[in-house]
C-alpha positions as protocol buffer text, in pm:
chain_id: "A"
residue {
  index: 1
  type: MET
  ca { x: 5919 y: 8481 z: -1703 }
}
residue {
  index: 2
  type: THR
  ca { x: 6211 y: 8614 z: -1910 }
}
residue {
  index: 3
  type: THR
  ca { x: 6359 y: 8363 z: -2152 }
}
residue {
  index: 4
  type: PRO
  ca { x: 6730 y: 8305 z: -2081 }
}
residue {
  index: 5
  type: GLN
  ca { x: 6985 y: 8366 z: -2354 }
}
residue {
  index: 6
  type: LEU
  ca { x: 7133 y: 8040 z: -2479 }
}
residue {
  index: 7
  type: TYR
  ca { x: 7497 y: 7992 z: -2578 }
}
residue {
  index: 8
  type: PHE
  ca { x: 7616 y: 7676 z: -2753 }
}
residue {
  index: 9
  type: PHE
  ca { x: 7983 y: 7589 z: -2803 }
}
residue {
  index: 10
  type: ILE
  ca { x: 8046 y: 7337 z: -3079 }
}
residue {
  index: 11
  type: GLY
  ca { x: 8346 y: 7217 z: -3278 }
}
residue {
  index: 12
  type: LYS
  ca { x: 8592 y: 6938 z: -3340 }
}
residue {
  index: 13
  type: GLY
  ca { x: 8703 y: 6730 z: -3044 }
}
residue {
  index: 14
  type: GLY
  ca { x: 9005 y: 6883 z: -2873 }
}
residue {
  index: 15
  type: VAL
  ca { x: 8965 y: 7242 z: -2998 }
}
residue {
  index: 16
  type: GLY
  ca { x: 8874 y: 7366 z: -2650 }
}
residue {
  index: 17
  type: LYS
  ca { x: 8492 y: 7382 z: -2642 }
}
residue {
  index: 18
  type: SER
  ca { x: 8485 y: 7303 z: -2271 }
}
residue {
  index: 19
  type: THR
  ca { x: 8741 y: 7571 z: -2184 }
}
residue {
  index: 20
  type: THR
  ca { x: 8584 y: 7844 z: -2399 }
}
residue {
  index: 21
  type: SER
  ca { x: 8235 y: 7765 z: -2269 }
}
residue {
  index: 22
  type: ALA
  ca { x: 8366 y: 7776 z: -1910 }
}
residue {
  index: 23
  type: LEU
  ca { x: 8540 y: 8110 z: -1976 }
}
residue {
  index: 24
  type: THR
  ca { x: 8222 y: 8254 z: -2128 }
}
residue {
  index: 25
  type: ALA
  ca { x: 8015 y: 8136 z: -1831 }
}
residue {
  index: 26
  type: VAL
  ca { x: 8263 y: 8296 z: -1588 }
}
residue {
  index: 27
  type: HIS
  ca { x: 8255 y: 8620 z: -1790 }
}
residue {
  index: 28
  type: LEU
  ca { x: 7873 y: 8632 z: -1797 }
}
residue {
  index: 29
  type: ALA
  ca { x: 7851 y: 8569 z: -1421 }
}
residue {
  index: 30
  type: ALA
  ca { x: 8114 y: 8835 z: -1352 }
}
residue {
  index: 31
  type: ALA
  ca { x: 7903 y: 9077 z: -1559 }
}
residue {
  index: 32
  type: GLY
  ca { x: 7615 y: 9022 z: -1320 }
}
residue {
  index: 33
  type: ARG
  ca { x: 7414 y: 8771 z: -1521 }
}
residue {
  index: 34
  type: ARG
  ca { x: 7282 y: 8464 z: -1340 }
}
residue {
  index: 35
  type: THR
  ca { x: 7446 y: 8190 z: -1544 }
}
residue {
  index: 36
  type: LEU
  ca { x: 7413 y: 7813 z: -1573 }
}
residue {
  index: 37
  type: LEU
  ca { x: 7690 y: 7616 z: -1745 }
}
residue {
  index: 38
  type: VAL
  ca { x: 7562 y: 7281 z: -1875 }
}
residue {
  index: 39
  type: SER
  ca { x: 7797 y: 6999 z: -1974 }
}
residue {
  index: 40
  type: MET
  ca { x: 7632 y: 6810 z: -2264 }
}
residue {
  index: 41
  type: ASP
  ca { x: 7957 y: 6638 z: -2365 }
}
residue {
  index: 42
  type: PRO
  ca { x: 7970 y: 6275 z: -2241 }
}
residue {
  index: 43
  type: ALA
  ca { x: 8340 y: 6335 z: -2158 }
}
residue {
  index: 44
  type: HIS
  ca { x: 8229 y: 6596 z: -1899 }
}
residue {
  index: 45
  type: ASN
  ca { x: 8551 y: 6799 z: -1897 }
}
residue {
  index: 46
  type: GLN
  ca { x: 8398 y: 7070 z: -1679 }
}
residue {
  index: 47
  type: ARG
  ca { x: 8465 y: 6864 z: -1368 }
}
residue {
  index: 48
  type: ASP
  ca { x: 8837 y: 6870 z: -1458 }
}
residue {
  index: 49
  type: ILE
  ca { x: 8841 y: 7238 z: -1552 }
}
residue {
  index: 50
  type: PHE
  ca { x: 8678 y: 7343 z: -1224 }
}
residue {
  index: 51
  type: ASP
  ca { x: 8836 y: 7054 z: -1030 }
}
residue {
  index: 52
  type: THR
  ca { x: 8489 y: 6988 z: -887 }
}
residue {
  index: 53
  type: PRO
  ca { x: 8247 y: 6694 z: -923 }
}
residue {
  index: 54
  type: PHE
  ca { x: 7918 y: 6783 z: -1092 }
}
residue {
  index: 55
  type: SER
  ca { x: 7584 y: 6607 z: -1140 }
}
residue {
  index: 56
  type: GLU
  ca { x: 7232 y: 6668 z: -1271 }
}
residue {
  index: 57
  type: LYS
  ca { x: 7176 y: 6902 z: -977 }
}
residue {
  index: 58
  type: PRO
  ca { x: 7330 y: 7246 z: -1054 }
}
residue {
  index: 59
  type: ARG
  ca { x: 7624 y: 7318 z: -826 }
}
residue {
  index: 60
  type: PRO
  ca { x: 7728 y: 7677 z: -746 }
}
residue {
  index: 61
  type: VAL
  ca { x: 8096 y: 7744 z: -822 }
}
residue {
  index: 62
  type: ALA
  ca { x: 8104 y: 8126 z: -802 }
}
residue {
  index: 63
  type: GLU
  ca { x: 7868 y: 8414 z: -740 }
}
residue {
  index: 64
  type: GLY
  ca { x: 7599 y: 8395 z: -1006 }
}
residue {
  index: 65
  type: LEU
  ca { x: 7743 y: 8080 z: -1167 }
}
residue {
  index: 66
  type: SER
  ca { x: 7633 y: 7717 z: -1134 }
}
residue {
  index: 67
  type: VAL
  ca { x: 7738 y: 7409 z: -1330 }
}
residue {
  index: 68
  type: LYS
  ca { x: 7518 y: 7114 z: -1426 }
}
residue {
  index: 69
  type: GLU
  ca { x: 7625 y: 6784 z: -1584 }
}
residue {
  index: 70
  type: ILE
  ca { x: 7385 y: 6595 z: -1811 }
}
residue {
  index: 71
  type: ASP
  ca { x: 7363 y: 6223 z: -1729 }
}
residue {
  index: 72
  type: THR
  ca { x: 7296 y: 6083 z: -2076 }
}
residue {
  index: 73
  type: ASP
  ca { x: 7210 y: 5734 z: -1949 }
}
residue {
  index: 74
  type: TYR
  ca { x: 6946 y: 5878 z: -1716 }
}
residue {
  index: 75
  type: TRP
  ca { x: 6783 y: 6074 z: -2000 }
}
residue {
  index: 76
  type: ILE
  ca { x: 6791 y: 5774 z: -2233 }
}
residue {
  index: 77
  type: LYS
  ca { x: 6605 y: 5570 z: -1972 }
}
residue {
  index: 78
  type: ARG
  ca { x: 6359 y: 5853 z: -1918 }
}
residue {
  index: 79
  type: TYR
  ca { x: 6299 y: 5889 z: -2291 }
}
residue {
  index: 80
  type: LEU
  ca { x: 6241 y: 5514 z: -2327 }
}
residue {
  index: 81
  type: LYS
  ca { x: 5995 y: 5516 z: -2038 }
}
residue {
  index: 82
  type: GLN
  ca { x: 5803 y: 5812 z: -2183 }
}
residue {
  index: 83
  type: THR
  ca { x: 5789 y: 5640 z: -2521 }
}
residue {
  index: 84
  type: ARG
  ca { x: 5668 y: 5312 z: -2370 }
}
residue {
  index: 85
  type: ASP
  ca { x: 5403 y: 5485 z: -2159 }
}
residue {
  index: 86
  type: GLN
  ca { x: 5281 y: 5685 z: -2459 }
}
residue {
  index: 87
  type: ILE
  ca { x: 5250 y: 5373 z: -2674 }
}
residue {
  index: 88
  type: GLN
  ca { x: 5050 y: 5203 z: -2400 }
}
residue {
  index: 89
  type: ARG
  ca { x: 4818 y: 5504 z: -2372 }
}
residue {
  index: 90
  type: THR
  ca { x: 4776 y: 5540 z: -2747 }
}
residue {
  index: 91
  type: TYR
  ca { x: 4730 y: 5172 z: -2821 }
}
residue {
  index: 92
  type: THR
  ca { x: 4510 y: 5045 z: -2540 }
}
residue {
  index: 93
  type: TYR
  ca { x: 4466 y: 4728 z: -2740 }
}
residue {
  index: 94
  type: GLN
  ca { x: 4843 y: 4675 z: -2752 }
}
residue {
  index: 95
  type: SER
  ca { x: 4833 y: 4335 z: -2580 }
}
residue {
  index: 96
  type: ALA
  ca { x: 4653 y: 4191 z: -2882 }
}
residue {
  index: 97
  type: PHE
  ca { x: 4962 y: 4265 z: -3089 }
}
residue {
  index: 98
  type: ASN
  ca { x: 5212 y: 4172 z: -2815 }
}
residue {
  index: 99
  type: LEU
  ca { x: 5367 y: 4520 z: -2836 }
}
residue {
  index: 100
  type: GLN
  ca { x: 5485 y: 4487 z: -2479 }
}
residue {
  index: 101
  type: ASP
  ca { x: 5720 y: 4211 z: -2594 }
}
residue {
  index: 102
  type: HIS
  ca { x: 5896 y: 4455 z: -2825 }
}
residue {
  index: 103
  type: PHE
  ca { x: 5955 y: 4751 z: -2591 }
}
residue {
  index: 104
  type: LYS
  ca { x: 6306 y: 4629 z: -2519 }
}
residue {
  index: 105
  type: ILE
  ca { x: 6394 y: 4687 z: -2886 }
}
residue {
  index: 106
  type: LEU
  ca { x: 6349 y: 5062 z: -2830 }
}
residue {
  index: 107
  type: GLN
  ca { x: 6683 y: 5082 z: -2651 }
}
residue {
  index: 108
  type: PHE
  ca { x: 6856 y: 5000 z: -2982 }
}
residue {
  index: 109
  type: SER
  ca { x: 6666 y: 5262 z: -3182 }
}
residue {
  index: 110
  type: PRO
  ca { x: 6875 y: 5490 z: -3410 }
}
residue {
  index: 111
  type: GLY
  ca { x: 6896 y: 5846 z: -3283 }
}
residue {
  index: 112
  type: LEU
  ca { x: 6825 y: 5751 z: -2924 }
}
residue {
  index: 113
  type: GLU
  ca { x: 7113 y: 5950 z: -2775 }
}
residue {
  index: 114
  type: GLU
  ca { x: 7024 y: 6273 z: -2950 }
}
residue {
  index: 115
  type: TYR
  ca { x: 6654 y: 6235 z: -2861 }
}
residue {
  index: 116
  type: ALA
  ca { x: 6759 y: 6190 z: -2499 }
}
residue {
  index: 117
  type: LEU
  ca { x: 6978 y: 6502 z: -2517 }
}
residue {
  index: 118
  type: LEU
  ca { x: 6687 y: 6700 z: -2662 }
}
residue {
  index: 119
  type: LEU
  ca { x: 6474 y: 6588 z: -2370 }
}
residue {
  index: 120
  type: ALA
  ca { x: 6748 y: 6697 z: -2130 }
}
residue {
  index: 121
  type: PHE
  ca { x: 6786 y: 7029 z: -2313 }
}
residue {
  index: 122
  type: GLU
  ca { x: 6413 y: 7099 z: -2293 }
}
residue {
  index: 123
  type: ASN
  ca { x: 6420 y: 7020 z: -1921 }
}
residue {
  index: 124
  type: VAL
  ca { x: 6712 y: 7260 z: -1864 }
}
residue {
  index: 125
  type: VAL
  ca { x: 6552 y: 7549 z: -2053 }
}
residue {
  index: 126
  type: HIS
  ca { x: 6204 y: 7509 z: -1901 }
}
residue {
  index: 127
  type: GLY
  ca { x: 6349 y: 7465 z: -1553 }
}
residue {
  index: 128
  type: SER
  ca { x: 6598 y: 7750 z: -1582 }
}
residue {
  index: 129
  type: ASN
  ca { x: 6494 y: 7892 z: -1243 }
}
residue {
  index: 130
  type: GLY
  ca { x: 6554 y: 8255 z: -1322 }
}
residue {
  index: 131
  type: HIS
  ca { x: 6886 y: 8222 z: -1503 }
}
residue {
  index: 132
  type: ASP
  ca { x: 6973 y: 8504 z: -1743 }
}
residue {
  index: 133
  type: ALA
  ca { x: 7208 y: 8289 z: -1952 }
}
residue {
  index: 134
  type: ILE
  ca { x: 7260 y: 7918 z: -2011 }
}
residue {
  index: 135
  type: VAL
  ca { x: 7590 y: 7805 z: -2164 }
}
residue {
  index: 136
  type: PHE
  ca { x: 7603 y: 7459 z: -2326 }
}
residue {
  index: 137
  type: ASP
  ca { x: 7933 y: 7275 z: -2360 }
}
residue {
  index: 138
  type: MET
  ca { x: 7838 y: 7047 z: -2648 }
}
residue {
  index: 139
  type: ALA
  ca { x: 7949 y: 6700 z: -2755 }
}
residue {
  index: 140
  type: PRO
  ca { x: 8191 y: 6652 z: -3049 }
}
residue {
  index: 141
  type: THR
  ca { x: 8076 y: 6724 z: -3402 }
}
residue {
  index: 142
  type: ALA
  ca { x: 7878 y: 6415 z: -3507 }
}
residue {
  index: 143
  type: LEU
  ca { x: 7648 y: 6404 z: -3203 }
}
residue {
  index: 144
  type: SER
  ca { x: 7607 y: 6783 z: -3189 }
}
residue {
  index: 145
  type: LEU
  ca { x: 7503 y: 6805 z: -3555 }
}
residue {
  index: 146
  type: ARG
  ca { x: 7248 y: 6525 z: -3509 }
}
residue {
  index: 147
  type: PHE
  ca { x: 7120 y: 6707 z: -3199 }
}
residue {
  index: 148
  type: PHE
  ca { x: 7065 y: 7033 z: -3389 }
}
residue {
  index: 149
  type: SER
  ca { x: 6925 y: 6856 z: -3697 }
}
residue {
  index: 150
  type: LEU
  ca { x: 6682 y: 6630 z: -3514 }
}
residue {
  index: 151
  type: PRO
  ca { x: 6384 y: 6869 z: -3476 }
}
residue {
  index: 152
  type: THR
  ca { x: 6395 y: 6958 z: -3848 }
}
residue {
  index: 153
  type: ILE
  ca { x: 6430 y: 6595 z: -3960 }
}
residue {
  index: 154
  type: THR
  ca { x: 6162 y: 6477 z: -3719 }
}
residue {
  index: 155
  type: LEU
  ca { x: 5917 y: 6742 z: -3839 }
}
residue {
  index: 156
  type: VAL
  ca { x: 5958 y: 6616 z: -4197 }
}
residue {
  index: 157
  type: TRP
  ca { x: 5877 y: 6261 z: -4086 }
}
residue {
  index: 158
  type: LEU
  ca { x: 5588 y: 6372 z: -3866 }
}
residue {
  index: 159
  type: ASP
  ca { x: 5435 y: 6569 z: -4152 }
}
residue {
  index: 160
  type: GLU
  ca { x: 5444 y: 6259 z: -4374 }
}
residue {
  index: 161
  type: LEU
  ca { x: 5307 y: 6038 z: -4095 }
}
residue {
  index: 162
  type: MET
  ca { x: 5022 y: 6283 z: -4041 }
}
residue {
  index: 163
  type: LYS
  ca { x: 4935 y: 6271 z: -4412 }
}
residue {
  index: 164
  type: LEU
  ca { x: 4943 y: 5891 z: -4400 }
}
residue {
  index: 165
  type: ARG
  ca { x: 4725 y: 5877 z: -4089 }
}
residue {
  index: 166
  type: LYS
  ca { x: 4468 y: 6114 z: -4242 }
}
residue {
  index: 167
  type: SER
  ca { x: 4460 y: 5898 z: -4553 }
}
residue {
  index: 168
  type: ILE
  ca { x: 4402 y: 5585 z: -4344 }
}
residue {
  index: 169
  type: CYS
  ca { x: 4122 y: 5753 z: -4151 }
}
residue {
  index: 170
  type: GLU
  ca { x: 3954 y: 5867 z: -4471 }
}
residue {
  index: 171
  type: LYS
  ca { x: 3980 y: 5528 z: -4641 }
}
residue {
  index: 172
  type: LYS
  ca { x: 3845 y: 5346 z: -4338 }
}
residue {
  index: 173
  type: GLU
  ca { x: 3579 y: 5613 z: -4294 }
}
residue {
  index: 174
  type: ILE
  ca { x: 3685 y: 5666 z: -3936 }
}
residue {
  index: 175
  type: ILE
  ca { x: 3521 y: 5963 z: -3771 }
}
residue {
  index: 176
  type: SER
  ca { x: 3823 y: 6129 z: -3613 }
}
residue {
  index: 177
  type: LYS
  ca { x: 3651 y: 6440 z: -3483 }
}
residue {
  index: 178
  type: ILE
  ca { x: 3344 y: 6511 z: -3274 }
}
residue {
  index: 179
  type: LYS
  ca { x: 3186 y: 6854 z: -3293 }
}
residue {
  index: 180
  type: PHE
  ca { x: 3025 y: 7003 z: -2986 }
}
residue {
  index: 181
  type: GLY
  ca { x: 2884 y: 7346 z: -3054 }
}
residue {
  index: 182
  type: LYS
  ca { x: 3168 y: 7549 z: -3203 }
}
residue {
  index: 183
  type: LYS
  ca { x: 3438 y: 7331 z: -3053 }
}
residue {
  index: 184
  type: GLU
  ca { x: 3603 y: 7042 z: -3228 }
}
residue {
  index: 185
  type: PHE
  ca { x: 3769 y: 6753 z: -3043 }
}
residue {
  index: 186
  type: GLU
  ca { x: 4030 y: 6514 z: -3177 }
}
residue {
  index: 187
  type: THR
  ca { x: 3930 y: 6153 z: -3098 }
}
residue {
  index: 188
  type: ASP
  ca { x: 4186 y: 5967 z: -3307 }
}
residue {
  index: 189
  type: ARG
  ca { x: 4466 y: 5909 z: -3057 }
}
residue {
  index: 190
  type: VAL
  ca { x: 4734 y: 5857 z: -3318 }
}
residue {
  index: 191
  type: LYS
  ca { x: 4661 y: 6189 z: -3488 }
}
residue {
  index: 192
  type: GLY
  ca { x: 4643 y: 6354 z: -3149 }
}
residue {
  index: 193
  type: ARG
  ca { x: 4987 y: 6222 z: -3058 }
}
residue {
  index: 194
  type: LEU
  ca { x: 5132 y: 6328 z: -3394 }
}
residue {
  index: 195
  type: LYS
  ca { x: 5001 y: 6681 z: -3340 }
}
residue {
  index: 196
  type: GLU
  ca { x: 5157 y: 6686 z: -2993 }
}
residue {
  index: 197
  type: LEU
  ca { x: 5494 y: 6576 z: -3134 }
}
residue {
  index: 198
  type: ILE
  ca { x: 5475 y: 6836 z: -3410 }
}
residue {
  index: 199
  type: ARG
  ca { x: 5416 y: 7110 z: -3150 }
}
residue {
  index: 200
  type: THR
  ca { x: 5709 y: 6986 z: -2939 }
}
residue {
  index: 201
  type: HIS
  ca { x: 5961 y: 6970 z: -3223 }
}
residue {
  index: 202
  type: THR
  ca { x: 5845 y: 7299 z: -3370 }
}
residue {
  index: 203
  type: HIS
  ca { x: 5912 y: 7455 z: -3030 }
}
residue {
  index: 204
  type: LEU
  ca { x: 6256 y: 7291 z: -3009 }
}
residue {
  index: 205
  type: LYS
  ca { x: 6348 y: 7410 z: -3357 }
}
residue {
  index: 206
  type: ALA
  ca { x: 6237 y: 7762 z: -3264 }
}
residue {
  index: 207
  type: HIS
  ca { x: 6482 y: 7757 z: -2971 }
}
residue {
  index: 208
  type: PHE
  ca { x: 6774 y: 7691 z: -3206 }
}
residue {
  index: 209
  type: MET
  ca { x: 6669 y: 7966 z: -3447 }
}
residue {
  index: 210
  type: SER
  ca { x: 6577 y: 8225 z: -3183 }
}
residue {
  index: 211
  type: PRO
  ca { x: 6758 y: 8562 z: -3166 }
}
residue {
  index: 212
  type: ASP
  ca { x: 6819 y: 8471 z: -2799 }
}
residue {
  index: 213
  type: THR
  ca { x: 7034 y: 8176 z: -2908 }
}
residue {
  index: 214
  type: ARG
  ca { x: 7402 y: 8216 z: -2993 }
}
residue {
  index: 215
  type: ILE
  ca { x: 7593 y: 7926 z: -3147 }
}
residue {
  index: 216
  type: HIS
  ca { x: 7970 y: 7965 z: -3121 }
}
residue {
  index: 217
  type: LEU
  ca { x: 8193 y: 7752 z: -3341 }
}
residue {
  index: 218
  type: VAL
  ca { x: 8530 y: 7685 z: -3177 }
}
residue {
  index: 219
  type: VAL
  ca { x: 8826 y: 7630 z: -3409 }
}
residue {
  index: 220
  type: ASN
  ca { x: 9205 y: 7607 z: -3386 }
}
residue {
  index: 221
  type: GLY
  ca { x: 9455 y: 7726 z: -3643 }
}
residue {
  index: 222
  type: ASP
  ca { x: 9538 y: 7382 z: -3783 }
}
residue {
  index: 223
  type: ARG
  ca { x: 9402 y: 7264 z: -4117 }
}
residue {
  index: 224
  type: LEU
  ca { x: 9201 y: 6967 z: -3980 }
}
residue {
  index: 225
  type: SER
  ca { x: 9018 y: 7186 z: -3729 }
}
residue {
  index: 226
  type: ARG
  ca { x: 8947 y: 7448 z: -3994 }
}
residue {
  index: 227
  type: SER
  ca { x: 8819 y: 7186 z: -4243 }
}
residue {
  index: 228
  type: GLU
  ca { x: 8581 y: 7035 z: -3987 }
}
residue {
  index: 229
  type: ALA
  ca { x: 8460 y: 7382 z: -3888 }
}
residue {
  index: 230
  type: LEU
  ca { x: 8372 y: 7450 z: -4252 }
}
residue {
  index: 231
  type: ARG
  ca { x: 8171 y: 7125 z: -4268 }
}
residue {
  index: 232
  type: ILE
  ca { x: 7987 y: 7219 z: -3947 }
}
residue {
  index: 233
  type: HIS
  ca { x: 7910 y: 7563 z: -4085 }
}
residue {
  index: 234
  type: LYS
  ca { x: 7776 y: 7416 z: -4410 }
}
residue {
  index: 235
  type: HIS
  ca { x: 7563 y: 7156 z: -4229 }
}
residue {
  index: 236
  type: LEU
  ca { x: 7400 y: 7410 z: -3995 }
}
residue {
  index: 237
  type: ALA
  ca { x: 7341 y: 7656 z: -4278 }
}
residue {
  index: 238
  type: ALA
  ca { x: 7138 y: 7390 z: -4459 }
}
residue {
  index: 239
  type: ILE
  ca { x: 6893 y: 7346 z: -4167 }
}
residue {
  index: 240
  type: PRO
  ca { x: 6913 y: 7659 z: -4147 }
}
residue {
  index: 241
  type: ILE
  ca { x: 7079 y: 7751 z: -3815 }
}
residue {
  index: 242
  type: GLU
  ca { x: 7302 y: 8056 z: -3794 }
}
residue {
  index: 243
  type: ILE
  ca { x: 7646 y: 8059 z: -3632 }
}
residue {
  index: 244
  type: ALA
  ca { x: 7684 y: 8375 z: -3428 }
}
residue {
  index: 245
  type: ARG
  ca { x: 8061 y: 8374 z: -3383 }
}
residue {
  index: 246
  type: ILE
  ca { x: 8382 y: 8189 z: -3465 }
}
residue {
  index: 247
  type: VAL
  ca { x: 8597 y: 8143 z: -3155 }
}
residue {
  index: 248
  type: VAL
  ca { x: 8961 y: 8093 z: -3252 }
}
residue {
  index: 249
  type: ASN
  ca { x: 9116 y: 7917 z: -2954 }
}
residue {
  index: 250
  type: LYS
  ca { x: 9478 y: 7847 z: -2861 }
}
residue {
  index: 251
  type: VAL
  ca { x: 9616 y: 8126 z: -3078 }
}
residue {
  index: 252
  type: ALA
  ca { x: 9997 y: 8123 z: -3065 }
}
residue {
  index: 253
  type: PRO
  ca { x: 10182 y: 8459 z: -3070 }
}
residue {
  index: 254
  type: GLU
  ca { x: 10313 y: 8400 z: -3422 }
}
residue {
  index: 255
  type: GLU
  ca { x: 9967 y: 8315 z: -3565 }
}
residue {
  index: 256
  type: THR
  ca { x: 9776 y: 8582 z: -3755 }
}
residue {
  index: 257
  type: GLY
  ca { x: 9450 y: 8390 z: -3806 }
}
residue {
  index: 258
  type: ASP
  ca { x: 9435 y: 8502 z: -4169 }
}
residue {
  index: 259
  type: ASP
  ca { x: 9355 y: 8151 z: -4295 }
}
residue {
  index: 260
  type: ILE
  ca { x: 9052 y: 8125 z: -4069 }
}
residue {
  index: 261
  type: ALA
  ca { x: 8936 y: 8476 z: -4159 }
}
residue {
  index: 262
  type: ARG
  ca { x: 8952 y: 8386 z: -4527 }
}
residue {
  index: 263
  type: ALA
  ca { x: 8761 y: 8062 z: -4464 }
}
residue {
  index: 264
  type: PHE
  ca { x: 8481 y: 8248 z: -4284 }
}
residue {
  index: 265
  type: PRO
  ca { x: 8474 y: 8593 z: -4447 }
}
residue {
  index: 266
  type: GLU
  ca { x: 8129 y: 8693 z: -4318 }
}
residue {
  index: 267
  type: GLN
  ca { x: 8161 y: 8576 z: -3955 }
}
residue {
  index: 268
  type: SER
  ca { x: 8238 y: 8765 z: -3636 }
}
residue {
  index: 269
  type: PHE
  ca { x: 8546 y: 8645 z: -3448 }
}
residue {
  index: 270
  type: SER
  ca { x: 8681 y: 8612 z: -3098 }
}
residue {
  index: 271
  type: ARG
  ca { x: 9038 y: 8505 z: -3026 }
}
residue {
  index: 272
  type: LEU
  ca { x: 9180 y: 8337 z: -2718 }
}
residue {
  index: 273
  type: PRO
  ca { x: 9555 y: 8299 z: -2673 }
}
residue {
  index: 274
  type: LEU
  ca { x: 9739 y: 7975 z: -2617 }
}
residue {
  index: 275
  type: ILE
  ca { x: 9789 y: 7941 z: -2240 }
}
residue {
  index: 276
  type: PRO
  ca { x: 10087 y: 7718 z: -2157 }
}
residue {
  index: 277
  type: GLY
  ca { x: 9979 y: 7444 z: -1918 }
}
residue {
  index: 278
  type: GLY
  ca { x: 9610 y: 7498 z: -1986 }
}
residue {
  index: 279
  type: ILE
  ca { x: 9345 y: 7676 z: -1780 }
}
residue {
  index: 280
  type: LEU
  ca { x: 9240 y: 7481 z: -1473 }
}
residue {
  index: 281
  type: GLY
  ca { x: 9050 y: 7604 z: -1169 }
}
residue {
  index: 282
  type: LEU
  ca { x: 8818 y: 7900 z: -1112 }
}
residue {
  index: 283
  type: PRO
  ca { x: 9099 y: 8148 z: -1030 }
}
residue {
  index: 284
  type: ALA
  ca { x: 9275 y: 8065 z: -1359 }
}
residue {
  index: 285
  type: LEU
  ca { x: 8950 y: 8109 z: -1553 }
}
residue {
  index: 286
  type: GLN
  ca { x: 8881 y: 8442 z: -1386 }
}
residue {
  index: 287
  type: GLU
  ca { x: 9237 y: 8561 z: -1459 }
}
residue {
  index: 288
  type: VAL
  ca { x: 9204 y: 8483 z: -1832 }
}
residue {
  index: 289
  type: VAL
  ca { x: 8866 y: 8660 z: -1849 }
}
residue {
  index: 290
  type: ALA
  ca { x: 9009 y: 8966 z: -1672 }
}
residue {
  index: 291
  type: SER
  ca { x: 9328 y: 8979 z: -1881 }
}
residue {
  index: 292
  type: HIS
  ca { x: 9159 y: 8927 z: -2220 }
}
residue {
  index: 293
  type: PRO
  ca { x: 8836 y: 9131 z: -2205 }
}
residue {
  index: 294
  type: GLU
  ca { x: 8844 y: 9183 z: -2583 }
}
residue {
  index: 295
  type: ALA
  ca { x: 8768 y: 8813 z: -2633 }
}
residue {
  index: 296
  type: PHE
  ca { x: 8435 y: 8851 z: -2452 }
}
residue {
  index: 297
  type: SER
  ca { x: 8347 y: 9215 z: -2522 }
}
residue {
  index: 298
  type: GLU
  ca { x: 8069 y: 9124 z: -2767 }
}
residue {
  index: 299
  type: THR
  ca { x: 7934 y: 8829 z: -2569 }
}
residue {
  index: 300
  type: GLY
  ca { x: 7586 y: 8905 z: -2448 }
}
């Protein structure tokens, strides 16, 4: 099965991530690519842009284009259930430590929302159902950066936990492997689970760094938007995750964009004009795509 190309739209709240991601999805579908637009922003502005209610089930809105809305609460509950079930499987003796009395504390765990979004993201990509492109309308800066950073950070912790577990096994002289012929089986459940988590987060990190992934940073001409865009760029570069394109949105006729070009001298740019009254409804989206092909000419 062909891996779909992934497009992420990130940036400061209010810069127009939802509109630019919707326009890109409409453009890709019009170019003959089977496209899924996924709303990852809890505000779910796509329902207002398309004037259509959306849910976890993808809803067709045009030929070759469907829209899906991530229910964060649902994925948090699913993540908590998976975590609880895994603890019960790993620690069959858990009743001796009354672990079941502490499961409810999991719902207050730091990073829960971004873990849930990663679970939702993995589900979308693996269940892409033949889509050629998946466009993600991301949450505002703080949550999006934690989302992109989480696999890298988690892998650091998992590596240290694996070292600690190996040390414990050695000191307690626990036989963690059984050899049968030339095959070797892991019998320590904790180490087995850590290896599974390492594989999962390595795979997630690979998605973000894949040549099939394009991260578009949306920015306006104002100083606050530009400053936040620079911080986003610096944060992602440290992971490292590459930004494919700067999308300058709401460009007024008198604006040259020189300040943004100077701030990002090595980046590719797209520019979208300021549309009085906004862009609402599929016909309006299609009109903008048709009248400004230069803004999408290098998308793909």
